[in-house]
N, CA, C and O atoms as a GROMACS GRO file, in nm:
protein
  428
    1MET      N    1   1.156  -0.455  -1.031
    1MET     CA    2   1.012  -0.446  -1.020
    1MET      C    3   0.953  -0.569  -1.088
    1MET      O    4   0.986  -0.600  -1.202
    2LYS      N    5   0.866  -0.638  -1.018
    2LYS     CA    6   0.810  -0.762  -1.068
    2LYS      C    7   0.661  -0.765  -1.039
    2LYS      O    8   0.619  -0.746  -0.924
    3LYS      N    9   0.580  -0.787  -1.141
    3LYS     CA   10   0.435  -0.795  -1.125
    3LYS      C   11   0.400  -0.941  -1.100
    3LYS      O   12   0.368  -1.015  -1.194
    4ASP      N   13   0.406  -0.984  -0.977
    4ASP     CA   14   0.379  -1.123  -0.941
    4ASP      C   15   0.232  -1.156  -0.965
    4ASP      O   16   0.177  -1.122  -1.069
    5GLN      N   17   0.171  -1.220  -0.871
    5GLN     CA   18   0.033  -1.264  -0.882
    5GLN      C   19  -0.063  -1.156  -0.832
    5GLN      O   20  -0.083  -1.143  -0.711
    6SER      N   21  -0.120  -1.081  -0.922
    6SER     CA   22  -0.225  -0.986  -0.887
    6SER      C   23  -0.312  -0.967  -1.011
    6SER      O   24  -0.276  -1.009  -1.120
    7TYR      N   25  -0.424  -0.904  -0.991
    7TYR     CA   26  -0.514  -0.878  -1.103
    7TYR      C   27  -0.502  -0.734  -1.153
    7TYR      O   28  -0.589  -0.688  -1.228
    8LEU      N   29  -0.399  -0.664  -1.114
    8LEU     CA   30  -0.374  -0.531  -1.170
    8LEU      C   31  -0.323  -0.546  -1.312
    8LEU      O   32  -0.244  -0.636  -1.341
    9SER      N   33  -0.368  -0.459  -1.402
    9SER     CA   34  -0.313  -0.460  -1.537
    9SER      C   35  -0.169  -0.408  -1.530
    9SER      O   36  -0.126  -0.353  -1.429
   10THR      N   37  -0.097  -0.426  -1.637
   10THR     CA   38   0.041  -0.379  -1.640
   10THR      C   39   0.047  -0.227  -1.620
   10THR      O   40   0.133  -0.178  -1.546
   11ILE      N   41  -0.043  -0.154  -1.683
   11ILE     CA   42  -0.046  -0.008  -1.667
   11ILE      C   43  -0.079   0.030  -1.523
   11ILE      O   44  -0.014   0.118  -1.466
   12GLN      N   45  -0.178  -0.036  -1.464
   12GLN     CA   46  -0.213  -0.009  -1.324
   12GLN      C   47  -0.094  -0.037  -1.233
   12GLN      O   48  -0.066   0.040  -1.141
   13TRP      N   49  -0.026  -0.148  -1.257
   13TRP     CA   50   0.091  -0.187  -1.177
   13TRP      C   51   0.199  -0.079  -1.183
   13TRP      O   52   0.248  -0.035  -1.080
   14TYR      N   53   0.236  -0.036  -1.304
   14TYR     CA   54   0.340   0.065  -1.319
   14TYR      C   55   0.299   0.198  -1.256
   14TYR      O   56   0.380   0.261  -1.188
   15ASN      N   57   0.175   0.240  -1.278
   15ASN     CA   58   0.129   0.366  -1.217
   15ASN      C   59   0.139   0.361  -1.065
   15ASN      O   60   0.184   0.457  -1.003
   16LEU      N   61   0.097   0.250  -1.006
   16LEU     CA   62   0.103   0.235  -0.861
   16LEU      C   63   0.248   0.228  -0.813
   16LEU      O   64   0.285   0.291  -0.714
   17TYR      N   65   0.328   0.151  -0.883
   17TYR     CA   66   0.469   0.136  -0.846
   17TYR      C   67   0.539   0.271  -0.840
   17TYR      O   68   0.608   0.302  -0.742
   18TYR      N   69   0.521   0.352  -0.944
   18TYR     CA   70   0.591   0.480  -0.948
   18TYR      C   71   0.530   0.583  -0.854
   18TYR      O   72   0.603   0.669  -0.804
   19ALA      N   73   0.402   0.577  -0.829
   19ALA     CA   74   0.342   0.666  -0.729
   19ALA      C   75   0.396   0.633  -0.590
   19ALA      O   76   0.419   0.723  -0.509
   20LEU      N   77   0.418   0.505  -0.563
   20LEU     CA   78   0.471   0.464  -0.432
   20LEU      C   79   0.617   0.506  -0.414
   20LEU      O   80   0.665   0.512  -0.300
   21GLU      N   81   0.687   0.533  -0.522
   21GLU     CA   82   0.825   0.582  -0.509
   21GLU      C   83   0.828   0.711  -0.428
   21GLU      O   84   0.920   0.732  -0.349
   22ALA      N   85   0.729   0.798  -0.446
   22ALA     CA   86   0.723   0.923  -0.368
   22ALA      C   87   0.698   0.893  -0.221
   22ALA      O   88   0.755   0.959  -0.134
   23VAL      N   89   0.614   0.794  -0.192
   23VAL     CA   90   0.586   0.756  -0.053
   23VAL      C   91   0.711   0.697   0.010
   23VAL      O   92   0.734   0.713   0.130
   24ASN      N   93   0.792   0.627  -0.069
   24ASN     CA   94   0.919   0.572  -0.019
   24ASN      C   95   1.008   0.682   0.038
   24ASN      O   96   1.081   0.659   0.135
   25LYS      N   97   1.002   0.799  -0.020
   25LYS     CA   98   1.087   0.910   0.026
   25LYS      C   99   1.043   0.963   0.162
   25LYS      O  100   1.120   1.033   0.229
   26ILE      N  101   0.920   0.932   0.204
   26ILE     CA  102   0.871   0.972   0.336
   26ILE      C  103   0.908   0.868   0.440
   26ILE      O  104   0.959   0.902   0.547
   27PHE      N  105   0.881   0.740   0.411
   27PHE     CA  106   0.890   0.635   0.512
   27PHE      C  107   1.011   0.544   0.502
   27PHE      O  108   1.054   0.490   0.604
   28TYR      N  109   1.066   0.525   0.385
   28TYR     CA  110   1.176   0.429   0.366
   28TYR      C  111   1.138   0.290   0.418
   28TYR      O  112   1.221   0.222   0.479
   29LYS      N  113   1.016   0.250   0.395
   29LYS     CA  114   0.966   0.118   0.437
   29LYS      C  115   0.909   0.046   0.317
   29LYS      O  116   0.880   0.108   0.214
   30LYS      N  117   0.894  -0.085   0.329
   30LYS     CA  118   0.830  -0.162   0.223
   30LYS      C  119   0.680  -0.139   0.226
   30LYS      O  120   0.620  -0.117   0.331
   31HIS      N  121   0.621  -0.146   0.108
   31HIS     CA  122   0.476  -0.136   0.094
   31HIS      C  123   0.428  -0.271   0.043
   31HIS      O  124   0.495  -0.336  -0.037
   32TYR      N  125   0.312  -0.313   0.089
   32TYR     CA  126   0.258  -0.443   0.053
   32TYR      C  127   0.124  -0.429  -0.016
   32TYR      O  128   0.036  -0.356   0.031
   33LEU      N  129   0.109  -0.498  -0.128
   33LEU     CA  130  -0.020  -0.512  -0.194
   33LEU      C  131  -0.091  -0.628  -0.126
   33LEU      O  132  -0.037  -0.738  -0.118
   34VAL      N  133  -0.212  -0.604  -0.077
   34VAL     CA  134  -0.291  -0.707  -0.010
   34VAL      C  135  -0.434  -0.698  -0.062
   34VAL      O  136  -0.466  -0.609  -0.141
   35GLY      N  137  -0.519  -0.788  -0.017
   35GLY     CA  138  -0.662  -0.775  -0.045
   35GLY      C  139  -0.706  -0.831  -0.178
   35GLY      O  140  -0.638  -0.914  -0.239
   36SER      N  141  -0.822  -0.784  -0.223
   36SER     CA  142  -0.892  -0.844  -0.336
   36SER      C  143  -0.818  -0.828  -0.469
   36SER      O  144  -0.839  -0.910  -0.558
   37ALA      N  145  -0.734  -0.728  -0.485
   37ALA     CA  146  -0.657  -0.714  -0.610
   37ALA      C  147  -0.560  -0.830  -0.628
   37ALA      O  148  -0.509  -0.853  -0.737
   38MET      N  149  -0.534  -0.902  -0.519
   38MET     CA  150  -0.447  -1.020  -0.524
   38MET      C  151  -0.526  -1.147  -0.557
   38MET      O  152  -0.468  -1.246  -0.602
   39THR      N  153  -0.656  -1.145  -0.534
   39THR     CA  154  -0.732  -1.270  -0.541
   39THR      C  155  -0.849  -1.269  -0.639
   39THR      O  156  -0.899  -1.376  -0.675
   40ARG      N  157  -0.895  -1.150  -0.682
   40ARG     CA  158  -1.015  -1.144  -0.766
   40ARG      C  159  -0.996  -1.048  -0.883
   40ARG      O  160  -0.945  -0.937  -0.866
   41LYS      N  161  -1.039  -1.091  -0.999
   41LYS     CA  162  -1.032  -1.006  -1.117
   41LYS      C  163  -1.123  -0.884  -1.103
   41LYS      O  164  -1.093  -0.778  -1.160
   42ASP      N  165  -1.233  -0.897  -1.029
   42ASP     CA  166  -1.330  -0.788  -1.013
   42ASP      C  167  -1.307  -0.711  -0.883
   42ASP      O  168  -1.402  -0.674  -0.815
   43PHE      N  169  -1.180  -0.686  -0.848
   43PHE     CA  170  -1.150  -0.616  -0.723
   43PHE      C  171  -1.214  -0.477  -0.722
   43PHE      O  172  -1.225  -0.411  -0.826
   44ARG      N  173  -1.255  -0.434  -0.603
   44ARG     CA  174  -1.323  -0.305  -0.585
   44ARG      C  175  -1.223  -0.192  -0.565
   44ARG      O  176  -1.241  -0.082  -0.616
   45ASP      N  177  -1.118  -0.220  -0.489
   45ASP     CA  178  -1.015  -0.121  -0.462
   45ASP      C  179  -0.881  -0.192  -0.450
   45ASP      O  180  -0.874  -0.314  -0.452
   46VAL      N  181  -0.776  -0.113  -0.437
   46VAL     CA  182  -0.641  -0.167  -0.424
   46VAL      C  183  -0.594  -0.136  -0.283
   46VAL      O  184  -0.587  -0.019  -0.242
   47ASP      N  185  -0.562  -0.240  -0.208
   47ASP     CA  186  -0.521  -0.227  -0.068
   47ASP      C  187  -0.369  -0.227  -0.059
   47ASP      O  188  -0.303  -0.322  -0.101
   48ILE      N  189  -0.315  -0.120  -0.002
   48ILE     CA  190  -0.171  -0.107   0.018
   48ILE      C  191  -0.145  -0.088   0.166
   48ILE      O  192  -0.214  -0.009   0.232
   49ARG      N  193  -0.046  -0.158   0.220
   49ARG     CA  194  -0.010  -0.146   0.361
   49ARG      C  195   0.139  -0.111   0.372
   49ARG      O  196   0.222  -0.166   0.300
   50THR      N  197   0.170  -0.020   0.463
   50THR     CA  198   0.308   0.010   0.501
   50THR      C  199   0.321  -0.025   0.648
   50THR      O  200   0.242   0.020   0.731
   51VAL      N  201   0.422  -0.105   0.680
   51VAL     CA  202   0.441  -0.152   0.818
   51VAL      C  203   0.544  -0.063   0.886
   51VAL      O  204   0.655  -0.043   0.836
   52MET      N  205   0.504  -0.010   1.002
   52MET     CA  206   0.591   0.076   1.082
   52MET      C  207   0.619   0.007   1.216
   52MET      O  208   0.542  -0.079   1.258
   53PRO      N  209   0.728   0.044   1.283
   53PRO     CA  210   0.755  -0.011   1.416
   53PRO      C  211   0.643   0.025   1.514
   53PRO      O  212   0.571   0.123   1.495
   54GLU      N  213   0.630  -0.057   1.618
   54GLU     CA  214   0.526  -0.033   1.719
   54GLU      C  215   0.537   0.109   1.774
   54GLU      O  216   0.436   0.177   1.793
   55GLU      N  217   0.657   0.153   1.800
   55GLU     CA  218   0.680   0.291   1.846
   55GLU      C  219   0.771   0.356   1.743
   55GLU      O  220   0.880   0.306   1.715
   56GLY      N  221   0.727   0.465   1.688
   56GLY     CA  222   0.810   0.526   1.586
   56GLY      C  223   0.755   0.657   1.537
   56GLY      O  224   0.703   0.739   1.613
   57LEU      N  225   0.767   0.673   1.407
   57LEU     CA  226   0.734   0.800   1.343
   57LEU      C  227   0.594   0.849   1.376
   57LEU      O  228   0.575   0.968   1.402
   58LEU      N  229   0.497   0.761   1.375
   58LEU     CA  230   0.358   0.801   1.397
   58LEU      C  231   0.300   0.726   1.516
   58LEU      O  232   0.220   0.634   1.499
   59ASP      N  233   0.341   0.765   1.637
   59ASP     CA  234   0.294   0.699   1.758
   59ASP      C  235   0.145   0.718   1.780
   59ASP      O  236   0.079   0.628   1.834
   60SER      N  237   0.090   0.829   1.739
   60SER     CA  238  -0.051   0.859   1.760
   60SER      C  239  -0.137   0.786   1.657
   60SER      O  240  -0.110   0.793   1.538
   61GLU      N  241  -0.241   0.718   1.703
   61GLU     CA  242  -0.333   0.650   1.611
   61GLU      C  243  -0.400   0.752   1.519
   61GLU      O  244  -0.421   0.724   1.400
   62PHE      N  245  -0.434   0.869   1.572
   62PHE     CA  246  -0.495   0.974   1.490
   62PHE      C  247  -0.400   1.017   1.379
   62PHE      O  248  -0.442   1.034   1.265
   63ALA      N  249  -0.272   1.034   1.411
   63ALA     CA  250  -0.173   1.075   1.310
   63ALA      C  251  -0.160   0.968   1.203
   63ALA      O  252  -0.152   0.999   1.084
   64ARG      N  253  -0.156   0.842   1.244
   64ARG     CA  254  -0.145   0.731   1.148
   64ARG      C  255  -0.264   0.728   1.054
   64ARG      O  256  -0.248   0.716   0.933
   65LYS      N  257  -0.385   0.740   1.111
   65LYS     CA  258  -0.506   0.734   1.029
   65LYS      C  259  -0.517   0.855   0.937
   65LYS      O  260  -0.559   0.842   0.822
   66SER      N  261  -0.479   0.971   0.986
   66SER     CA  262  -0.483   1.092   0.903
   66SER      C  263  -0.384   1.081   0.787
   66SER      O  264  -0.419   1.109   0.672
   67MET      N  265  -0.261   1.039   0.817
   67MET     CA  266  -0.160   1.023   0.713
   67MET      C  267  -0.205   0.917   0.612
   67MET      O  268  -0.186   0.935   0.491
   68SER      N  269  -0.263   0.809   0.660
   68SER     CA  270  -0.313   0.704   0.570
   68SER      C  271  -0.419   0.759   0.476
   68SER      O  272  -0.417   0.730   0.356
   69MET      N  273  -0.511   0.838   0.528
   69MET     CA  274  -0.618   0.896   0.447
   69MET      C  275  -0.559   0.988   0.340
   69MET      O  276  -0.599   0.981   0.224
   70TRP      N  277  -0.465   1.074   0.378
   70TRP     CA  278  -0.406   1.167   0.282
   70TRP      C  279  -0.330   1.092   0.172
   70TRP      O  280  -0.340   1.126   0.055
   71ILE      N  281  -0.255   0.991   0.211
   71ILE     CA  282  -0.180   0.914   0.112
   71ILE      C  283  -0.275   0.836   0.022
   71ILE      O  284  -0.251   0.826  -0.098
   72SER      N  285  -0.383   0.781   0.078
   72SER     CA  286  -0.485   0.712  -0.004
   72SER      C  287  -0.538   0.804  -0.112
   72SER      O  288  -0.544   0.767  -0.230
   73GLU      N  289  -0.576   0.924  -0.073
   73GLU     CA  290  -0.631   1.020  -0.169
   73GLU      C  291  -0.527   1.059  -0.274
   73GLU      O  292  -0.560   1.071  -0.392
   74TRP      N  293  -0.403   1.080  -0.232
   74TRP     CA  294  -0.299   1.118  -0.326
   74TRP      C  295  -0.270   1.005  -0.425
   74TRP      O  296  -0.262   1.028  -0.545
   75LEU      N  297  -0.255   0.881  -0.373
   75LEU     CA  298  -0.230   0.767  -0.461
   75LEU      C  299  -0.346   0.746  -0.558
   75LEU      O  300  -0.325   0.715  -0.675
   76SER      N  301  -0.469   0.764  -0.509
   76SER     CA  302  -0.586   0.749  -0.596
   76SER      C  303  -0.582   0.850  -0.710
   76SER      O  304  -0.612   0.816  -0.825
   77SER      N  305  -0.545   0.973  -0.679
   77SER     CA  306  -0.540   1.076  -0.784
   77SER      C  307  -0.427   1.049  -0.883
   77SER      O  308  -0.441   1.082  -1.001
   78ARG      N  309  -0.318   0.990  -0.838
   78ARG     CA  310  -0.204   0.963  -0.927
   78ARG      C  311  -0.226   0.840  -1.014
   78ARG      O  312  -0.174   0.833  -1.125
   79THR      N  313  -0.302   0.742  -0.963
   79THR     CA  314  -0.316   0.614  -1.034
   79THR      C  315  -0.451   0.596  -1.102
   79THR      O  316  -0.467   0.504  -1.183
   80GLN      N  317  -0.548   0.682  -1.071
   80GLN     CA  318  -0.685   0.668  -1.123
   80GLN      C  319  -0.750   0.537  -1.078
   80GLN      O  320  -0.836   0.483  -1.148
   81MET      N  321  -0.709   0.488  -0.961
   81MET     CA  322  -0.770   0.370  -0.899
   81MET      C  323  -0.812   0.408  -0.758
   81MET      O  324  -0.759   0.502  -0.700
   82THR      N  325  -0.909   0.335  -0.704
   82THR     CA  326  -0.946   0.355  -0.564
   82THR      C  327  -0.843   0.283  -0.478
   82THR      O  328  -0.828   0.161  -0.488
   83ILE      N  329  -0.773   0.358  -0.395
   83ILE     CA  330  -0.665   0.302  -0.312
   83ILE      C  331  -0.705   0.309  -0.166
   83ILE      O  332  -0.748   0.413  -0.116
   84ASP      N  333  -0.689   0.197  -0.097
   84ASP     CA  334  -0.705   0.192   0.049
   84ASP      C  335  -0.564   0.173   0.105
   84ASP      O  336  -0.514   0.060   0.113
   85TYR      N  337  -0.502   0.283   0.144
   85TYR     CA  338  -0.366   0.280   0.197
   85TYR      C  339  -0.373   0.290   0.349
   85TYR      O  340  -0.442   0.376   0.403
   86GLN      N  341  -0.301   0.201   0.416
   86GLN     CA  342  -0.299   0.206   0.562
   86GLN      C  343  -0.157   0.187   0.614
   86GLN      O  344  -0.082   0.103   0.565
   87ILE      N  345  -0.123   0.268   0.713
   87ILE     CA  346   0.001   0.249   0.788
   87ILE      C  347  -0.036   0.160   0.906
   87ILE      O  348  -0.124   0.194   0.985
   88GLN      N  349   0.031   0.047   0.918
   88GLN     CA  350   0.000  -0.049   1.023
   88GLN      C  351   0.125  -0.084   1.103
   88GLN      O  352   0.237  -0.070   1.055
   89THR      N  353   0.102  -0.129   1.225
   89THR     CA  354   0.211  -0.187   1.303
   89THR      C  355   0.235  -0.328   1.251
   89THR      O  356   0.150  -0.384   1.181
   90GLN      N  357   0.349  -0.386   1.285
   90GLN     CA  358   0.378  -0.523   1.243
   90GLN      C  359   0.271  -0.618   1.295
   90GLN      O  360   0.230  -0.710   1.224
   91LYS      N  361   0.227  -0.597   1.419
   91LYS     CA  362   0.125  -0.683   1.479
   91LYS      C  363  -0.006  -0.676   1.400
   91LYS      O  364  -0.067  -0.779   1.372
   92GLU      N  365  -0.049  -0.555   1.364
   92GLU     CA  366  -0.172  -0.539   1.285
   92GLU      C  367  -0.159  -0.608   1.150
   92GLU      O  368  -0.251  -0.676   1.105
   93PHE      N  369  -0.044  -0.591   1.086
   93PHE     CA  370  -0.022  -0.652   0.955
   93PHE      C  371  -0.023  -0.804   0.965
   93PHE      O  372  -0.081  -0.871   0.881
   94ASN      N  373   0.041  -0.858   1.068
   94ASN     CA  374   0.047  -1.003   1.086
   94ASN      C  375  -0.090  -1.064   1.114
   94ASN      O  376  -0.113  -1.181   1.084
   95ASN      N  377  -0.183  -0.985   1.170
   95ASN     CA  378  -0.317  -1.035   1.201
   95ASN      C  379  -0.407  -1.043   1.078
   95ASN      O  380  -0.513  -1.105   1.084
   96GLU      N  381  -0.367  -0.982   0.966
   96GLU     CA  382  -0.447  -0.990   0.844
   96GLU      C  383  -0.421  -1.124   0.777
   96GLU      O  384  -0.309  -1.176   0.779
   97SER      N  385  -0.527  -1.179   0.719
   97SER     CA  386  -0.510  -1.305   0.646
   97SER      C  387  -0.508  -1.275   0.497
   97SER      O  388  -0.548  -1.168   0.453
   98GLY      N  389  -0.463  -1.370   0.421
   98GLY     CA  390  -0.460  -1.355   0.277
   98GLY      C  391  -0.320  -1.326   0.226
   98GLY      O  392  -0.228  -1.299   0.303
   99PRO      N  393  -0.306  -1.331   0.094
   99PRO     CA  394  -0.175  -1.310   0.034
   99PRO      C  395  -0.131  -1.164   0.040
   99PRO      O  396  -0.213  -1.073   0.052
  100SER      N  397  -0.001  -1.145   0.032
  100SER     CA  398   0.056  -1.010   0.024
  100SER      C  399   0.186  -1.018  -0.055
  100SER      O  400   0.250  -1.123  -0.062
  101MET      N  401   0.222  -0.906  -0.115
  101MET     CA  402   0.351  -0.899  -0.183
  101MET      C  403   0.403  -0.757  -0.179
  101MET      O  404   0.326  -0.661  -0.176
  102VAL      N  405   0.534  -0.745  -0.179
  102VAL     CA  406   0.599  -0.614  -0.175
  102VAL      C  407   0.576  -0.544  -0.309
  102VAL      O  408   0.586  -0.605  -0.415
  103ILE      N  409   0.545  -0.414  -0.301
  103ILE     CA  410   0.528  -0.333  -0.422
  103ILE      C  411   0.589  -0.195  -0.396
  103ILE      O  412   0.584  -0.144  -0.284
  104GLY      N  413   0.646  -0.136  -0.501
  104GLY     CA  414   0.699  -0.001  -0.489
  104GLY      C  415   0.834   0.007  -0.423
  104GLY      O  416   0.878   0.115  -0.384
  105GLU      N  417   0.902  -0.106  -0.409
  105GLU     CA  418   1.033  -0.106  -0.346
  105GLU      C  419   1.139  -0.075  -0.450
  105GLU      O  420   1.140  -0.134  -0.558
  106SER      N  421   1.228   0.015  -0.417
  106SER     CA  422   1.336   0.049  -0.510
  106SER      C  423   1.429  -0.070  -0.528
  106SER      O  424   1.455  -0.145  -0.435
  107ILE      N  425   1.478  -0.085  -0.649
  107ILE     CA  426   1.569  -0.195  -0.680
  107ILE      C  427   1.712  -0.146  -0.668
  107ILE      O  428   1.805  -0.223  -0.689
   0.00000   0.00000   0.00000
């Protein structure tokens, strides 16, 4: 576990890292920290993305968005931070600009 370049405090980083361990047991995919927590000290929320295959576990857009909302709320309650968690396809993830880094990956 490595706290690269982000504006999360050490406590925030560890809380998020360990909360994502539970999400790992659902998806077995990498999670990415993206957005303003990577670029600004005064970030509003913490953006987390999980990349899924184009066709896979959650083929329905409604299912993806619902699962994302539930995980956002759960992560927020576990970390005491506002979390914007989204399950995205590789194409959607690649279309986002800005830095990203893997977080919550088991070593």
